[in-house]
N, C-alpha and C positions, 0 to 999 in steps of 0.2 A: 864479706860479712854484712855490710850495709844492706845489700839487696836481699839477703836471706832473712835478716831481722825484719825488714820492712814488709816482705811478703808474708811472713808468719803473723805479724801483728795486724796487717790489713785483713787477714782472714778471720779475725775475732768475731765479726758479726755473724759469719756462717757458723762458727763453733758455738756461739751463745744462743743461736736459734735452735740448736739440737735439743732433744729431750734429755733431761737430767737423768743419768743412769744411777746416781747414788754418790755418796761421799767416800773418799778414800780413808783408809785406816792409818795411814802414815803420820809421822810427827815432824820430821825434818822437811824443809822446803828450800829449793834453789831455783833461781829463775833469771831470765833475761828480759829486756824490754827497751822502751824508748822514754826519754825524759822530755821530749818535745814531739808534737805531731809532725809527721814527715811531709811538711809543706814548705814552700819557698826556700828550698835548699837546707832546711833544718834536719839534723840527725844527731840525736844525743843518746848513745847506748847506755843502758841501765843494767845493773846486776843486783840481785836480791838474794838474801840468805836469812833463814829464820827457823823457829821451832814452834810447833803447835802443841800447847799443853793439853788442849782439848778442842772441841768444835766451836768454842766461844772465845778462847784466849790464845793469842799468838804474840811472840816477841821476835823482832828481827831488825834487819838493816837494809837500806837501799843506797846504792852508790851509783852516781851518774857521771860519766866522763864529760870533759869540756867539749864545746861545739863552736863552730863559726857559721854565721848566717849572713848571706848577701841579700839585702832587702831591696836593692835598686833604689827607686825613688819613693818607695812606700815605707813609712815608719811612723809609729805612734809618737815617739819622742820627737822626731823631726817636725811632725804636724803641730806638736805642742809649742814649738818655737815660733809659730805663726810667721815664718819666713817663706816667701815664694821662691820657686826655682830650685827645688831639691834635685840634686844630680845623682848622688850616690850615698847609701848608708851601709855600714858594715858593723856587725855585732859579734863580739867575742863573749860567749856565754860560758861561765866558769863551771867547775865541778860542783855537784850537789851531794849531800849526805844526810840521811835520816836514820836515826836510831829510834825505833818505835815500838809501841805496844798497840795491838789491835783488839778490840772487843766487839764481838758479833752477838748482839742481844737475842736475835731470832735466828734459828738455824736456817741456813741457805739465804739469809737476808744480807743487807749491806752492813758494813762494820764501821765503827768509830776508830780513828787513828790518833794517837797522842804520842809525843816524844820530843826529841831535841833535833833541830834541823840546822844544817850548816850550808851556806852558799858562798862560793868564792866571789871574787870581784868580777862583775859584768861590766863590759865597756862597749859603748856604741859610738862610732865615728860617723858624723854627718857632714856632707859637703853641699854647699849651695852655690849656684852659678854667679857669674859676674853681671851685676845689675845694680840699679839704685833702689834702695828700700828705705822705709821709714821705721826707725827704731828709737824709742824714747822721745818721740816727737820731732826728731831731726833726720834729714836724709843721710844715708850711709851708702857709699858706692864701693863695689868690688866684690870679690868672692868671700865667703864666710865658711870657716870650718869650725865645727863644735864637737868636742869629745866629752861625752857624758858617761860617768862611771858610778856604779853603785858599789860602795865598799863591801868587802867580805864581812860576814858576821854570823853569829849564832842566834837562835831564837827558840822559845818554847812553842810547839806547834800542835794544832788540833785540826783534824780534817775528817774526811769520809771517803769510803771506797767500797768496792764490790769485787768479790772473787767467786768465780764459778768453777766448782770442782767436778771432775769426772772420775769414774770408778777406777780407771787405769792409772790414776795418780797425776794426770795433767790438770792444769787449771789455767784460767784466763781472767785477767782482772784489770781494773782501772782505779786510780786513787789521786786525790788532791788533798795535800796536807800543808797548809800555810801557817806562818807565825803571825797570828792576828794582832793588829795594833803595834807591830814592831817594824815600822817602815823606816829605813835608814835615810839619811840626807845624801843626795847625790853630789858629786864633785864635777867641776867643769873646767875645760881648757878651751881657749879660743885661738883661732888662727885664720889664715887667708890673707888676701890683699886689702880687705876693707880695714879702715882704721876705726876701731871701736873705743869709745870713751868709757870711763868707769860707769857712767849712767846707762850707756848702751848695754854693757855687760850685765849690770844689775837687772835691767829690764828683761833681757833674754833669760837670765837665771830665774827671775820671778815667774815668767811664763812657763818655763819648762818644769819648775818645781810644782806648779799648780797641776800640770798634766801628769807628772810623775806620781803625785799623791792621790790622784783620782783613779788610778789603775791598781786593782788587786794583784795583777801579775808582777808588780814590783816588790811585793812582800817577799821576805825570805820564805822559800817554800820548796816542796817537791811535788811535781806532777809525774805520774808513772802509768804507763800503759804496757802491760807485759804478759808473758807466758811463764809458767812455773811448773815444777815437778815435785810432788810429795812422795816421800819414801820412808 
């Protein structure tokens, strides 16, 4: 199923370049998609269901399954810790859910999406190799493990998307709907052979909090790239 979904979704640019044959007359819509771009081992299946009241108003839901991503030595959160020697990072991305209303002000144009979004707890485990580093102005020797988690939560979301409809009922679309201004506080656990003082832990949390808050990807949100059928 993973390979089928990825092949279908990567064919979107070809489908979107075709001449628009017209809009379908159907009202119900079901679909499949991805909640993450299929890169770096990421794969997050999405399922959609909704109802078109007319060509301007739609109500529906998006549900995305959990996913696991192996990022190797490359990670935005690990970089935010400002510790050299990243060995491995692993991210557990929880399920996502969006109950939404879409409004398309101009026929065949982009739409506005508003609703209630839920994200489960996301957790990233970062491992740093055995060496001496400076943390909080003092040398620290040994390996360092950091587990950063974003707690599960709900949020009021507002976003934008685009759906391209074909006469045969098929459609292709992309959407980004985040809960603006509703950034949760991450939680941390520390491990490894290095002995970290309270000051060391506070300094690492301060660094990582700063990086966490600078990225819109850490908002509660739904990203969706998918195919659907109207009937």
